[in-house]
C-alpha positions as CSV (number, residue, x, y, z in Angstrom):
1,X,2.8,-137.6,125.0
2,X,-0.8,-136.4,124.4
3,X,-1.8,-135.3,120.9
4,X,-1.8,-131.6,120.6
5,X,-4.7,-129.9,118.7
6,X,-4.1,-128.7,115.2
7,X,-4.4,-124.9,114.9
8,X,-4.6,-123.1,111.6
9,X,-5.3,-119.6,112.8
10,X,-4.3,-117.7,115.9
11,X,-6.4,-114.6,116.4
12,X,-5.0,-112.1,118.8
13,X,-7.8,-109.7,119.5
14,X,-8.8,-107.9,122.8
15,X,-12.2,-106.7,121.6
16,X,-14.6,-109.6,122.3
17,X,-17.1,-108.3,119.7
18,X,-14.5,-108.2,116.9
19,X,-13.3,-111.6,117.9
20,X,-16.8,-113.0,117.7
21,X,-17.4,-111.3,114.3
22,X,-14.1,-112.8,113.0
23,X,-15.0,-116.3,114.2
24,X,-18.5,-116.0,112.6
25,X,-17.1,-114.8,109.3
26,X,-14.6,-117.7,109.3
27,X,-17.4,-120.1,110.3
28,X,-19.5,-118.9,107.4
29,X,-16.7,-120.0,105.0
30,X,-16.1,-123.3,106.8
31,X,-12.8,-122.2,108.2
32,X,-13.4,-121.7,112.0
33,X,-12.7,-125.3,113.1
34,X,-9.1,-124.7,114.0
35,X,-8.9,-121.2,115.4
36,X,-7.5,-120.2,118.8
37,X,-8.3,-116.8,120.1
38,X,-6.2,-114.8,122.6
39,X,-7.3,-111.5,124.3
40,X,-3.8,-110.2,124.6
41,X,-0.3,-110.5,123.2
42,X,1.3,-111.9,126.4
43,X,-1.1,-114.9,126.5
44,X,-0.6,-115.5,122.8
45,X,3.2,-115.4,123.0
46,X,3.1,-117.7,126.1
47,X,1.1,-120.2,124.1
48,X,3.3,-120.0,121.0
49,X,6.5,-120.3,122.9
50,X,5.1,-122.6,125.6
51,X,6.0,-120.3,128.5
52,X,4.1,-118.7,131.3
53,X,0.7,-120.3,131.7
54,X,1.5,-122.7,128.8
55,X,4.8,-124.3,130.0
56,X,6.7,-126.9,127.9
57,X,5.6,-130.4,128.7
58,X,8.5,-132.3,127.2
59,X,11.2,-129.7,126.5
60,X,11.0,-130.2,122.7
61,X,8.6,-127.4,121.8
62,X,7.3,-125.1,120.7
63,X,4.7,-127.5,119.2
64,X,2.2,-125.0,117.8
65,X,2.8,-123.7,114.3
66,X,-0.4,-122.0,113.0
67,X,-0.7,-121.4,109.3
68,X,-1.4,-117.7,109.9
69,X,-1.7,-115.2,112.8
70,X,-4.3,-112.4,112.7
71,X,-3.0,-109.7,115.0
72,X,-4.7,-106.6,116.3
73,X,-2.5,-103.5,116.8
74,X,-4.0,-102.1,120.0
75,X,-3.7,-104.8,122.7
76,X,-3.6,-104.7,126.5
77,X,-0.3,-105.6,128.3
78,X,1.9,-105.4,125.1
79,X,1.1,-103.9,121.8
80,X,0.6,-105.8,118.5
81,X,3.8,-104.3,117.2
82,X,5.7,-105.8,120.2
83,X,4.1,-109.2,119.5
84,X,5.0,-108.9,115.8
85,X,8.6,-108.0,116.8
86,X,9.0,-111.0,119.1
87,X,7.5,-113.4,116.5
88,X,9.7,-112.2,113.6
89,X,12.9,-112.2,115.7
90,X,12.6,-115.8,116.8
91,X,13.8,-118.5,114.4
92,X,11.0,-120.8,115.6
93,X,8.2,-118.4,114.6
94,X,9.7,-116.0,112.1
95,X,8.2,-117.7,109.0
96,X,4.6,-117.8,110.4
97,X,2.6,-115.3,108.3
98,X,1.3,-112.4,110.4
99,X,-1.6,-110.3,109.2
100,X,-2.3,-107.1,111.0
101,X,-6.1,-106.8,111.3
102,X,-6.7,-103.5,113.0
103,X,-8.7,-100.3,113.1
104,X,-5.7,-98.1,112.7
105,X,-5.3,-96.3,109.4
106,X,-2.2,-94.4,110.6
107,X,0.5,-94.3,108.1
108,X,3.1,-94.8,110.8
109,X,1.4,-98.0,112.1
110,X,1.3,-99.4,108.5
111,X,4.9,-98.5,107.9
112,X,6.2,-99.9,111.2
113,X,4.2,-103.1,110.8
114,X,5.7,-103.8,107.4
115,X,9.1,-102.8,108.6
116,X,8.8,-105.3,111.5
117,X,7.9,-108.1,109.1
118,X,4.1,-108.1,108.8
119,X,2.9,-110.1,105.8
120,X,-0.2,-107.9,105.3
121,X,-2.0,-104.9,106.9
122,X,-5.7,-104.7,106.7
123,X,-8.0,-102.1,108.3
124,X,-11.2,-103.6,109.8
125,X,-14.3,-102.3,108.0
126,X,-17.0,-100.9,110.2
127,X,-19.8,-102.4,108.1
128,X,-20.6,-106.0,109.2
129,X,-21.0,-107.3,105.7
130,X,-17.7,-105.8,104.5
131,X,-16.0,-107.1,107.6
132,X,-17.4,-110.6,107.1
133,X,-16.4,-110.6,103.5
134,X,-12.9,-109.4,104.2
135,X,-12.3,-111.9,107.0
136,X,-13.8,-114.8,104.9
137,X,-11.5,-113.9,102.0
138,X,-8.6,-113.5,104.3
139,X,-9.1,-116.9,105.8
140,X,-9.7,-118.6,102.4
141,X,-6.5,-117.0,101.0
142,X,-4.2,-117.9,103.9
143,X,-5.6,-121.4,104.5
144,X,-6.5,-122.6,101.0
145,X,-4.4,-120.6,98.5
146,X,-1.2,-119.6,100.3
147,X,1.7,-122.1,100.5
148,X,3.8,-122.1,103.7
149,X,6.9,-123.9,104.9
150,X,6.6,-126.4,107.7
């Protein structure tokens, strides 16, 4: 069987500009080496569960277990809340930390995200320096400080 790449962070973000800013902020902290970006929730779920365009190769999977998932709320095809629901309801992915990284400050979005099992909810700052600092701190926390189960 071929060696699968290590992935520390999965970023599910449909806005190309926000995805690039996130990658730049992680790169500035030396944390961008093992990031996989998906433009929608369907593709990300297919990857994580090895279905759709990412079918299981040996029947043993899923093989990918990132250390954290950064998830936007507003996504094409299915919403971030639906992605969160599917991740937290499946025994294979329920322990992966999910951080909602979104523009929405709506109390109902925050409440529902936590109710569905989000580990954190952060509103994207509009200022580049603030955004970069937030994402860098976020990456450092989840990759260097936080302890996870394997």
